[in-house]
N, C-alpha and C positions, 0 to 999 in steps of 0.2 A: 566112818571113814572118811580120810581126807579126799577131797575132789581132786582128780587130775586132771593139771590144767597143762602140765607139762606138753611141748610139742614130741611127737612121735617122729624118732629119727628113721627116714628111708634111705635104704640102700639101694639107688637106680642102677638097673640093670645094664651093663655094658654088652655092644653088639658082639665085639670081640670076645666075652666070656661065652657068650652065649654060643656061639659058632665053633669054639672050641671045645664043646660040649654036644656038638651037633645038633644044637636046637635051633628053632627059627620063631622068632615073634609073631604075633599076630600081625602088628605094625608098629613101624620105627618111627620113633618119635624125634622129629628135626626141631631141635631148639632154637637154633638161628644164633645170628651175631647179637641181638638186643638181648634174648631170653639168656643168655652165656655171659654176659660181661657189662649189660646195662642195668646198676643196681636197682631200678624201679622195676626192671622189665624182670628181673630174676623173681621179684615174687609172685607174677603170672606164672611163669615156668613151675614154681613150687607149687602154686594153688593147681594147675593143671596136673602135674605128676601127682599129687594128692587124691585127685578125682580117679585118675586111671588105677592106682593102689586099690582104694576105697571099692571100684565096681569090679576088680578081678583080670583087668585088660592085660594081656600077656603083651607087654611091649619092650622096648628096648632103646638106648640112645648110642649115637658114635662114639662120642665124648672127645677126646683130643683128635679122633678121625674125621671129623666133620669140621668143615672149613665155610668160608662165606659163599653163599650160592654165585654172586657173582653179579647181583642185579645191581648196587651200588655203579660198578664198573661200567655197567652196559647202558645204564640210563645216563651216565656220564659222557658217553661216546666213547669207551676204551673197549671195543669188541675184540681186540686180541686178548686184553686180560680176564675179560667175559668168560672167552672159549677155556682159556688156562684153567680157572676156577672150576668151571662147568664138569671140564673133562677129569679132574680129578676127584671130584665128588662122583660124578658118574663111575668112574671106575671102581668107587669102595663101594658104593651101592649095588652096582652089579657083582661084585666080586663075592657077597654076602647074599647074592638073590634075593634082594628086597624088592618086595612086590606092592607093598602097601605104605604109606606114608601120612604122617598129621603133622600139623606145624600151626603154632599160634600166630605165625608172622605171614600175611597178605601177600608181601613182597616174595618170601620164600615160595610160598604157597603158587603165585603166579607163575614164577620162574623155574620150577620144578615141573610144574604141569605143564606149562606150554611150550616151555622153552628149550627144554632136555631132551625131551623126545627127537628133535632135529640132530642131535648130538649122540644119539644111542642110547638116552637114558626114559623109558618107559615106564611110567609107574600110574598106580591109584592113588593120587594126591589127596587128601583132606584137610580142609580146615578147620580148625578146632571147634570153630562155633557150629557146623555142620558136624562135626563126631558128639559134640555134647548135646545136639538135638536128638540125634540117632538113641544115646543113651536114655535121653528120655522117654521119647517113645517107645522104649524096651522096658522101661518101668524101672531100670537100674540108677538112674538120679534121680530124685522127687523132690530137690530142694526144701528138704523139712529136716527138723532136729538142730538148726543151726538158728544165725540170724532171722530175724523177720524185716521183712520190706516193705509189708503190707501198708499201704498210704502214702509210701514215698516217692517221691516224683522221680521219674527215671526217663531222659532222653538217650536214644542211640544216634552214634555218629556215625555215616557209613564210611567205611575205607573204600578208596578209591579202586583198589586193585581186586577187593572182595567184592564191590559191588558192580561197579560199571565194567569193569575187566571181565569179571568172571560170573555175572548175573547172580549173586549168591547176595539176595536181600532179607529172607523170611527167616533162615535157619538162626541167626542172631536175633530177629524179633520174638521168634518161638522159644528161645532157651529164658527170654526176658519175663515172657511170660507166666512162667512157671512161677515167678518171684512173688506174684501176685500186688505188685505194685502199680504204680499211678504211670502208663506209659503214653508219652507226651511225642508227639512228631514233630521234628523241625517242618519247616514249609520246604527249605532244600533239604529233600532227603532222596534217599533209593535213587532212581535213576537222574533226577536233577541234584542230586548231593554236590556240596560244596567240598573240595580238598581242605585237610587241614593246612595244608602250607609246604608239607615235607616233599611231597611225591616229585618224581623227574628229578632226582639227586638234589633237590633244594634243601634237602637236611641237612647238607654238609656244606653249605655256604649262607653266608650272608643274604637277607632279600635284597632285591633292587630297591632303589629310593620310589617310593610313592606314600600314597596320603596315609595307609594303613596296613600293617602284614594281614596277611591271608589270615592266620591262626588267631589274629586279635578280632579279626568281624566273625569269622566261625564260633568264636567262644561267646563274642557277646550275643549272636542269634543263639545259641543252646543255652544262655543264662538267661536271655528273654523269654524264652519257651518256657523254661521250668518257674520264672516266677509270674507268666501270664500276662507281660507288658505289652499289649496290644499296639501300641503308639511307637515301641523301640523295635517292635517287628516290622512295622510300615516302613520304616526310614531304612531297614537292612532288607528290605524286600522281600518282606515276609509278611505274613497275613495274622489275623487272630488267632491267638492262642486257644486250643479247645479248655486249657486250664483256667478257673477264676484266679484272678490276681490275688496274689498274695497282700497283706500288709505289710506296708512299707516298713524296713527294719526286721519282719518278724524273720524266727528261725527255721528252715526248711524242714529241720529235724532230719537232717542229713540228703538232701538233693544229690544227684548222681548223673553225671554224663559217662555213659558207658561206650566204649569202645571195644575194638578187635584186632588191635594193630599197634605194635611197638612205637611206630612214628606217628600214630593218631594220639597215642598217650602221652608222649612228650610234647606235642606243640598244642594239645588242648590243657593240660595240666600248667603248662607255662600261660596260657591266657588267663587261666582261673588266677594264677598267683600274679598275672599283671591286672586283674579286677579286683586283686584284694579280696578274693571270696572264698578261700581255703577254708575259713571257718564253718560256711554251712552247704557249701558244694564241692564234692570229691568226683573224681575222674579214676573209674575202675574198668579194668577188663572183664569180659562176661566170666572167665574162667575163674577169677578170685570172687564173683557174686556168687556164684555158682558154689562156690567152696565153701564162702561163708554162712550160706542159706544152709547146707549140708552139716556143718557141725564142724568142718576140715579145717586143723589150724595149718596156715601156711607159713 
């Protein structure tokens, strides 16, 4: 029998359709602007949806009824626009009686969780790293049957809005641990993590003049950590890596910079391209890594 490699088409359930049937989903998946419109982060959306489908989570999305959370407007100082966008979303969510929201974007997560309550939008908001950790703890996700990451080097970049803003550090690392890869920590991690360079609405403008762009500095630290280059790390205010140095010019077998944020994805991927390391170092979201390990084609 021929091997079946075709991608299985998924019909994502829409909140309006469920409401018309008098049904309520277990969780609303907030896709976010990047997850809906950015070509690279659409792959993360598809990967996360396939995981939800695979484990049988009862979910739905708002589709065309979802608009920007207002985070970029607020960070740029336009409070009026933020409140307009927030109130529109809150009206939609409250109209459907939504209680639980999951999203793959830390910016959406932080805004809906911490800033919507003051405007009348109170929900249980979960970042997808925490949601994936819960699925793993319940035994519903095993990271088996797909691509093997055993022996590959992975370093995780902490998103500012996930880590320092909301104190979520262990969930993404717990997710990565099931891959049985070699997990390496950068010196500037967790509470001392370094921004990717896109925070505070910096994503939407060119950087101020300086010696080096922040995403390049962060990418250099990630690459040096994966390479085990102590001298480079010292010049970046880092420390000696726990990984042995790789021979010059050696292939990493696919080393990975793992992220959990669309902004970080863009900035770190651009940094890897700047360093011309796309052939041996890739930037992936947690959902993509888990979907790949589960054998779910995204």
